[in-house]
C-alpha positions, 0 to 999 in steps of 0.5 A: 500500500506504501508503493500504491500511496507513492505512485497516488503523489507522483501521479497527482503532481503529473495531473492526472488525477487533478483531472480525474477530480475535476467532476461535475454535474455537466461531465456525467454521462448518462448510464446504460445497464446490460446483464451478462448471462446469469450475472447482475447488472453491469455498468456497459460501455458508452458509445459516444466518449470512446474509452474515457468512461472507463478510463476515469473510472481507473483513476477514481479507483487508484485514487481511492486505493483500490488498486484491484478495482483499477485493475479489473476497470484495466482490463475491461479498458483492454478489452474494449480498445486492445490498441489502446496504449494508454491502458496498456502503459497503466496496466504495466504501471498498476502491476509494477505498483504491486512489487515497489514503489513507483517514482514516476508515472509511466514506470511500467513502460520501461527506462527507454520510453520517456518520449512516448509516456510523456506523450500518453501521459499529455493524452491522460490529462487531455482525455480526462478534462475534455470528460470530465468538463463537458459545457452545460446542456443548455450553452451552444458554441458561440459560432453556430448562429445559424445552420440552413434546414439541409445542413443535418450537422456542425463539428466545432474543434476546440484545439486547446482541449483536444476535443471535437463537438457534435451538434444536431441542427434541431430545427435551427437550434444547435443540440450537443449529441457527442463529443470525441478526442482527437489529435491536432498540429504538432505546433499546435494551431493558428496555421499560417503557412504550407508545412508549419505543422499547425491546425488552421483556426476558423470556419470551414466545410468537408468539401469531399469524402476519400473512403479507406480503399483510395488511402494509404494505412497512414490515414486508417478508416478514411479522411474528409478534406476541408477547405482550408485556405478559405476565402478569408485565409488567402485574404490575409495571406496564409497558404498550405493545403491538404487539412483533412479529418482523418483516421489512423493506422490499422495498429494504432487506436489514438496519436498523442494531443499533438501529433499531426501535421496539421490535420484534426485526427480521431481514432478509427471508430470515432471517425466512422461514427463521426461520418455518419453526420457529415455531408460533403459541401454542407457540413460546417467544421469550425476549429477554435483555440477555446470555445467560447460558449453561450447560453440559448438566450444570449445565442438567440439575441446575438443570431436575431440582431444579425439576421435583421442586419442582413434583412436590412441589407437586401431592402437597401438593395431593393430600394435602388438608393445605392447610399442606403446600400452601400452602407452596409460595406466596409471601405476596405471591400473590394470586388473584382480589383475595384476599390470602395468608392469605385465599386459605389459609383459602378453600383450607381450607373446600374441602378440607373437602368433599373426601373426596380429589383427584386432580391430572394434570400433563402437557406441562410447559414451564419457562422462566426468566425472563432479566432482573432479576427471577428467577422461572420460568415454568412451564406445563402441563396440569391434570387436576384430579379431587376427590370433587365436581369435576372440571375441565381446564385450561391452567395457567400458574405463575410462581416466584420465588425467596424465602428460598432456596426456590422459591414461586409468586407467581402464577398462572392460566389460561394 
């Protein structure tokens, strides 16, 4: 028992049991019970949080000095996730603790495994913290201002917590349905250039689906490219390519929190589960350094105020009053190489030849950028009709806050 107490002190210093001790009401997952043949009801493995529920039980048992229970839970963990290296390392520590005091976390991995043990320690910390500190059920990410009806789900990634959250579009309101552990870029987030080994921050969407058969084993069960760099990234001078959501090699359950060249990496079973909710060309993927959460009331107020501004823009366009219409555009706006002033003059000439304009805006989606640059990405189906021209297009606008007012800084075909 003295050996176990010593190992507990070391583990606590590493932050593992500190993470395991941050249980809150929001972190409680629902329990599912099943019956073994001829035996009592036992807790089944949670299907929405991967190995975290069992992993948390392991550290809870260690913290309570219940070494045998911890070993039983670890065996269950390994049986459920045979390639989960962290579970095997914990088992090695538990076995070693029976014979002598442990001086540090991961001694069961052997003296030559220092870097790998550090990676697994980091993984344990972020997994447990992510599992124990889920957001309250009545709060939503600030960025999901509006999904249009065809967008069934949205993905929000928190790089600091190494966590991916999946939300369902419930008649316009985002509803949390699952979360998963993820790995990000080796050098963190805020990608700016090719080869910087960072994960981008911003508003993106899934552009295609690449099945396992078209990939090497490195990408696991599949991959979903996203549209980095987007129009905003390009305007900021960012470059690079090949940012995907993808899986892990067949012999690897998960990778350390910072292990990719910029992609967002999930365990294969998590990617398989997530893939059922991803729609090519539709599903937004919002990647943030740290998610801002809003109560549903605050979220609704922010959403309504922006929808009001967009409606005012639409009405002012229909009015053919170029002065009122142009007030919705930033002086930094440019279109096809024209300055703001040149664009305004062209609009005056065009509108002078029209007797009426009607503009329809359907299937509006609005996603707030999670980065330092405050803007909202607005996409909609535009139905433009006038006395001498009619056309339909899918349009994307970038709105920024300027002098306390929302202004369009860029727009074009989506």
